[in-house]
C-alpha positions in Angstrom: -12.4 -7.8 -30.6 -15.3 -6.6 -28.6 -16.3 -9.0 -28.1 -13.5 -10.9 -26.1 -12.6 -8.0 -24.2 -16.2 -8.4 -23.2 -15.6 -12.1 -22.1 -12.5 -11.3 -19.8 -14.3 -8.3 -18.1 -15.6 -11.2 -15.1 -12.2 -12.2 -14.8 -11.0 -8.8 -13.9 -12.3 -8.1 -11.0 -11.0 -11.2 -9.5 -7.5 -9.3 -9.5 -8.7 -7.3 -6.4 -8.8 -10.0 -4.2 -10.1 -9.8 -0.8 -9.3 -7.0 1.5 -6.9 -8.5 4.0 -8.7 -8.9 8.1 -5.4 -9.0 9.8 -3.4 -5.5 8.7 -4.0 -2.2 11.2 -2.2 -1.6 14.1 -1.4 -4.4 16.3 0.9 -4.1 19.2 2.1 -0.3 18.5 3.5 -1.8 14.9 2.1 -2.0 11.5 1.6 -6.1 11.0 4.4 -7.8 9.2 4.9 -8.6 6.1 4.9 -12.5 4.5 7.7 -14.4 3.6 6.7 -13.7 -0.4 8.7 -10.6 -1.6 5.5 -8.4 -2.5 5.5 -6.3 0.6 7.6 -3.6 2.3 7.5 -2.0 5.6 9.3 0.5 7.5 9.4 -2.0 10.5 11.3 -5.0 9.0 14.8 -5.0 8.7 15.3 -7.4 5.9 16.9 -5.6 2.5 13.9 -7.8 0.9 11.0 -5.7 3.1 12.5 -3.1 4.9 11.8 0.2 3.7 12.7 3.6 5.6 9.6 5.5 7.1 8.8 8.8 5.8 9.8 12.4 7.3 5.9 13.0 7.1 2.9 13.8 9.1 -0.7 11.4 8.1 -2.1 15.1 6.8 0.9 15.2 4.1 1.1 11.5 3.3 -3.0 11.9 2.7 -2.6 15.3 0.3 -0.9 13.4 -2.3 -2.9 10.2 -1.8 -6.3 12.3 -3.0 -3.9 13.9 -6.1 -3.3 9.9 -7.0 -6.0 8.9 -9.5 -4.7 4.5 -8.0 -5.6 5.3 -4.9 -8.7 5.0 -2.6 -8.7 6.5 0.8 -10.8 3.6 3.3 -9.6 4.3 6.5 -8.1 7.2 7.9 -8.1 7.4 11.9 -6.0 9.7 14.6 -2.8 8.3 13.7 -3.6 5.7 10.8 -4.0 6.1 7.5 -5.5 3.1 5.7 -5.4 2.9 1.3 -5.9 0.3 -1.5 -4.2 1.4 -5.1 -5.6 -0.2 -8.2 -3.7 -1.1 -10.6 -5.1 0.2 -14.3 -4.1 -2.1 -16.3 -5.5 -5.3 -14.7 -7.6 -3.7 -11.9 -4.9 -5.5 -9.1 -5.0 -4.3 -5.3 -2.7 -3.0 -3.1 -2.9 -2.5 0.5 -0.6 0.7 1.6 -0.8 1.4 5.4 0.6 4.6 7.1 0.8 5.1 10.8 2.2 8.3 12.5 4.5 7.7 14.9 4.5 11.3 16.9 7.5 10.8 19.7 10.0 10.5 16.3 8.0 12.7 14.0 7.9 9.8 11.5 4.8 7.9 9.6 5.4 4.3 9.5 5.0 2.3 6.4 3.5 -0.9 5.0 2.6 -1.3 1.4 1.5 -5.3 0.3 0.1 -7.0 -3.2 -3.2 -8.7 -2.1 -2.5 -11.6 -4.6 0.3 -13.2 -6.3 4.0 -13.4 -5.4 6.7 -11.3 -6.6 5.1 -7.5 -7.6 8.3 -6.6 -9.4 8.7 -4.0 -6.3 5.9 -2.2 -7.1 5.6 -1.8 -3.4 9.0 -0.1 -3.2 8.5 1.9 -6.3 4.9 3.2 -4.4 6.5 3.8 -1.7 9.5 6.0 -2.7 7.2 7.7 -4.8 5.1 9.0 -2.3 7.9 9.8 -0.7 9.3 12.3 -3.2 6.2 14.1 -3.9 5.9 14.6 -0.1 9.9 16.3 -1.0 
């Protein structure tokens, strides 16, 4: 059994994928979701991709993220927070962004899988769990 586990270990890193180069704040918004159903964003209006922004500050979001083993904060700016979430079983990485909107007092969100087509709702569940933790 140990031999077969060691045989697949090199391939598990491939589940991480390459970090995206097109994320961040662009024209006052987070990047749009791709057509695939493995992304949610508070800037999207479709049922498939749309999700409500968080009624929270970036500091509140950060407090939740640092308490999660699967989250790793990669970039933090005055009105932007970017974290990678790594699944414990297969090592899949999802990119999660938060952008503070001072005018509305809300924090916009975008959560997207790096690899694959469907995430079986994982990105939506993640944002809703963060929302619940903030409350």
